[in-house]
Phi, psi and omega in degrees: 000141178294136180239016178298334179301334183302328181293341181262359182290142177294337181295340182296340181258006180246157175294136180306326181301336180298331183262007176229059186286161180256001180214170182296327178296317178297322178298315181296322178297313179297318180296326177295322177295314180298327183302329181264359188283135180287347181243029181301314183295310179294331178295314178298314180298321177301313180296320180291313181295328182262007177051045178285119186250016176229143174088178178259123180227133178057030178077015181236149176275173177302314181298317180297320179293322176299318179296318179299313181297319179296317180296317178298321181297323182275345181257351179272122181294143178271127179272130181247000000 
């Protein structure tokens, strides 16, 4: 997957630790930054495709990404 989008992310001007918080308040702060980010969608897809299970990516927490992946798994038809 192309990762050129990373250079346009708002996270590039923040400390990386901000997107790997240890509490719910930190997650909400990171998600607020992501909400305004122009590359939120490709960031989320990158995290989903690469099964990144730590941190806030594309405005989602680890738990939210697990739910998205689970939902996608159940909605994608299986080809036989």
